[in-house]
C-alpha positions as CSV (number, residue, x, y, z in Angstrom):
1,X,-68.3,-0.1,-40.1
2,X,-65.7,-2.5,-41.7
3,X,-63.4,-3.9,-39.0
4,X,-61.1,-5.7,-41.5
5,X,-59.2,-4.1,-44.4
6,X,-61.7,-3.6,-47.2
7,X,-61.0,-4.9,-50.7
8,X,-63.8,-3.0,-52.3
9,X,-62.8,-1.2,-55.5
10,X,-63.3,2.5,-55.5
11,X,-66.0,3.7,-58.0
12,X,-68.5,6.4,-58.7
13,X,-71.8,6.3,-56.8
14,X,-75.0,7.1,-58.4
15,X,-77.7,8.8,-56.3
16,X,-80.9,10.7,-56.9
17,X,-81.0,14.5,-57.4
18,X,-82.6,15.2,-54.0
19,X,-80.0,13.2,-52.1
20,X,-77.3,15.1,-53.9
21,X,-78.8,18.5,-53.2
22,X,-79.6,17.6,-49.6
23,X,-76.0,16.5,-49.1
24,X,-74.7,19.8,-50.3
25,X,-77.1,21.9,-48.3
26,X,-76.2,20.1,-45.0
27,X,-72.5,20.3,-45.9
28,X,-72.6,24.0,-46.2
29,X,-74.5,24.5,-43.0
30,X,-71.4,23.2,-41.3
31,X,-69.1,25.2,-43.5
32,X,-70.8,28.5,-42.6
33,X,-70.8,27.6,-38.9
34,X,-67.0,27.3,-39.1
35,X,-66.6,30.6,-41.0
36,X,-68.9,32.5,-38.7
37,X,-67.4,31.7,-35.3
38,X,-66.4,34.7,-33.3
39,X,-62.8,36.0,-33.5
40,X,-62.2,34.9,-29.9
41,X,-62.4,31.3,-31.1
42,X,-60.2,31.6,-34.2
43,X,-56.8,31.3,-32.5
44,X,-55.3,27.9,-31.6
45,X,-56.1,27.1,-27.9
46,X,-53.2,27.1,-25.5
47,X,-54.5,23.8,-24.1
48,X,-53.6,22.1,-27.4
49,X,-49.9,22.1,-26.3
50,X,-50.8,19.9,-23.3
51,X,-51.3,16.2,-23.0
52,X,-49.4,13.0,-22.2
53,X,-50.8,10.8,-25.0
54,X,-49.8,10.5,-28.7
55,X,-49.7,13.9,-30.4
56,X,-52.3,14.4,-33.2
57,X,-51.4,16.4,-36.3
58,X,-54.3,18.2,-37.9
59,X,-54.3,18.4,-41.7
60,X,-57.4,20.1,-43.1
61,X,-58.6,20.0,-46.7
62,X,-58.2,22.5,-49.5
63,X,-59.7,26.0,-48.7
64,X,-60.0,24.9,-45.1
65,X,-58.3,26.0,-41.9
66,X,-57.5,23.8,-38.9
67,X,-60.8,25.0,-37.4
68,X,-62.8,22.6,-39.6
69,X,-61.2,19.8,-37.5
70,X,-61.7,21.7,-34.2
71,X,-64.8,19.7,-33.0
72,X,-62.8,16.5,-33.1
73,X,-59.5,18.1,-31.9
74,X,-61.2,19.5,-28.8
75,X,-62.5,16.0,-27.9
76,X,-59.0,14.5,-28.4
77,X,-57.3,17.2,-26.5
78,X,-59.7,16.7,-23.6
79,X,-58.8,13.0,-23.7
80,X,-55.1,13.8,-23.2
81,X,-53.7,14.2,-26.8
82,X,-51.7,17.3,-27.6
83,X,-52.9,18.8,-30.9
84,X,-50.5,20.0,-33.5
85,X,-51.6,22.7,-35.9
86,X,-49.2,23.6,-38.8
87,X,-48.5,27.3,-38.8
88,X,-48.8,29.2,-42.1
89,X,-51.1,26.7,-43.9
90,X,-53.7,29.3,-44.4
91,X,-56.5,27.8,-46.5
92,X,-54.3,24.9,-47.7
93,X,-54.0,25.9,-51.3
94,X,-50.3,25.0,-51.8
95,X,-49.3,21.9,-53.7
96,X,-49.6,18.6,-51.7
97,X,-45.9,17.9,-51.7
98,X,-44.9,21.3,-50.6
99,X,-47.4,21.2,-47.7
100,X,-46.2,17.8,-46.7
101,X,-42.7,19.2,-46.3
102,X,-43.9,22.1,-44.2
103,X,-45.9,19.8,-41.9
104,X,-42.9,17.4,-41.6
105,X,-40.7,20.3,-40.6
106,X,-43.0,20.9,-37.6
107,X,-42.7,17.3,-36.5
108,X,-39.0,17.4,-36.9
109,X,-38.5,20.7,-35.2
110,X,-40.3,19.5,-32.0
111,X,-39.0,16.0,-32.2
112,X,-42.5,14.6,-32.1
113,X,-42.9,10.8,-32.0
114,X,-45.8,8.3,-32.4
115,X,-47.7,11.0,-34.2
116,X,-51.3,10.2,-35.3
117,X,-52.3,12.2,-38.4
118,X,-55.9,13.3,-38.6
119,X,-56.6,14.5,-42.2
120,X,-59.8,15.7,-43.8
121,X,-60.0,15.5,-47.7
122,X,-56.8,16.9,-49.1
123,X,-55.3,16.5,-45.7
124,X,-55.3,12.7,-46.1
125,X,-53.3,13.0,-49.3
126,X,-50.8,15.3,-47.6
127,X,-50.6,12.8,-44.7
128,X,-49.9,9.9,-46.9
129,X,-47.3,11.9,-48.8
130,X,-45.5,12.5,-45.5
131,X,-45.7,8.8,-44.6
132,X,-44.1,7.7,-47.9
133,X,-41.8,10.6,-48.7
134,X,-40.8,13.1,-46.0
135,X,-41.1,11.1,-42.7
136,X,-37.5,9.7,-42.8
137,X,-37.4,9.3,-39.0
138,X,-40.7,7.5,-38.9
139,X,-42.4,9.9,-36.6
140,X,-45.9,9.1,-37.9
141,X,-47.4,6.0,-36.3
142,X,-50.6,6.0,-38.3
143,X,-53.3,8.1,-39.9
144,X,-57.1,8.5,-39.7
145,X,-58.7,10.3,-42.7
146,X,-62.1,11.7,-43.4
147,X,-63.5,11.7,-46.9
148,X,-60.1,11.9,-48.6
149,X,-60.0,11.6,-52.4
150,X,-57.5,8.8,-52.7
151,X,-58.9,8.0,-56.1
152,X,-59.4,11.6,-57.1
153,X,-62.7,13.2,-57.9
154,X,-64.4,14.0,-61.3
155,X,-65.1,17.6,-60.2
156,X,-61.4,18.4,-60.7
157,X,-61.9,17.8,-64.4
158,X,-64.7,20.4,-64.8
159,X,-63.8,23.1,-62.3
160,X,-61.3,25.6,-63.7
161,X,-59.3,25.9,-60.5
162,X,-55.6,25.1,-60.2
163,X,-55.9,24.1,-56.5
164,X,-58.4,21.4,-57.4
165,X,-56.5,19.9,-60.4
166,X,-54.3,17.9,-58.0
167,X,-57.4,15.7,-57.4
168,X,-57.9,14.6,-61.0
169,X,-58.2,10.8,-61.2
170,X,-55.6,11.1,-64.0
171,X,-53.1,13.3,-62.1
172,X,-49.6,11.6,-62.2
173,X,-48.7,12.5,-58.6
174,X,-52.0,11.1,-57.3
175,X,-51.6,7.9,-59.3
176,X,-48.1,7.5,-58.0
177,X,-49.3,8.1,-54.4
178,X,-52.0,5.4,-54.9
179,X,-49.3,2.9,-56.0
180,X,-47.6,3.3,-52.6
181,X,-49.5,0.4,-50.9
182,X,-47.3,-0.4,-48.0
183,X,-48.4,2.7,-46.0
184,X,-52.1,1.8,-46.4
185,X,-51.9,-0.7,-43.6
186,X,-51.3,2.2,-41.2
187,X,-54.4,4.1,-42.4
188,X,-58.0,4.2,-41.4
189,X,-60.0,5.8,-44.2
190,X,-63.4,7.0,-43.0
191,X,-66.0,8.0,-45.5
192,X,-69.6,9.1,-45.7
193,X,-72.4,7.0,-47.2
194,X,-72.4,9.5,-50.1
195,X,-70.0,12.5,-50.6
196,X,-71.1,14.9,-53.3
197,X,-67.6,16.3,-53.5
198,X,-65.7,13.0,-53.6
199,X,-68.1,10.9,-55.7
200,X,-65.5,8.3,-56.4
201,X,-65.5,7.4,-52.7
202,X,-62.5,7.1,-50.3
203,X,-61.9,3.4,-50.2
204,X,-58.1,2.7,-49.7
205,X,-56.9,-0.8,-50.6
206,X,-55.2,-2.5,-47.7
207,X,-56.4,0.1,-45.1
208,X,-59.2,-0.2,-42.6
209,X,-62.2,1.4,-44.4
210,X,-65.0,2.8,-42.2
211,X,-68.4,4.2,-43.3
212,X,-70.2,7.0,-41.5
213,X,-74.0,6.8,-41.0
214,X,-74.5,10.2,-42.7
215,X,-73.9,11.7,-46.1
216,X,-71.7,14.7,-46.8
217,X,-68.1,15.8,-47.3
218,X,-67.9,18.3,-44.3
219,X,-70.9,17.2,-42.3
220,X,-69.2,14.3,-40.4
221,X,-66.8,16.8,-38.8
222,X,-69.7,18.5,-37.0
223,X,-71.9,15.5,-36.5
224,X,-71.9,14.1,-32.9
225,X,-72.1,10.4,-33.9
226,X,-69.3,10.8,-36.5
227,X,-67.1,12.8,-34.1
228,X,-67.4,9.9,-31.6
229,X,-66.4,7.4,-34.4
230,X,-63.4,9.5,-35.4
231,X,-62.2,9.8,-31.8
232,X,-62.5,6.0,-31.4
233,X,-60.4,5.4,-34.6
234,X,-57.7,7.9,-33.5
235,X,-57.5,6.1,-30.2
236,X,-56.9,2.8,-32.0
237,X,-60.5,1.7,-32.8
238,X,-61.2,0.9,-29.1
239,X,-63.9,2.4,-26.9
240,X,-62.5,5.7,-25.8
241,X,-65.2,6.1,-23.2
242,X,-66.7,9.0,-25.1
243,X,-70.5,8.7,-25.7
244,X,-71.8,10.0,-28.9
245,X,-73.2,13.5,-28.7
246,X,-76.5,14.4,-30.2
247,X,-76.3,14.8,-34.0
248,X,-75.4,18.2,-35.2
């Protein structure tokens, strides 16, 4: 873990074929666990409205719902943070800017202050867009991201999918967002040792950059050690009193 802001340049990581395949296999074990939960656990818990500490806004990645972040959200809610889920996001396929406006409208409508954004993958790009574009009243205090493609990903160049083209390293909006450096000081960018989906890494200049002890794009969201790390970072990088659960 890097305690000071990292100055490392983002770049592609070369790994062996077996590590690449293993990374994908373990990733999609978690993905299928999320998709196969019973219907009784697919609605937003009422308890998420409760809590006296800073509200946490959940911003999942593309083709994800809020439930991908539920293992972390449940821990944060139990620690006293109300959890904010953006209604109508579906599987988060809309453009980044449009989604940022929808999420901002939720914060404005409920007059939420000192908000901590928790974003996975595309969610981190949405969160930073809010910080530099839509958050005129400065409701967002800071953001913690997990495996966000701040420098894009090469896969967007080869996959014929409109929803993924926004992650092109050559995308004009993504490059413009990267140039907004002032917001980075309020961001903790957490990333896996290797991420087969975001091979360029998630290093964000001027931010606090933290490395998980596991590979994978989705896996940290269901891994006990990583969940404990995310909880600590949301709570300001201090010991939240939550012991790491067994790895999952």
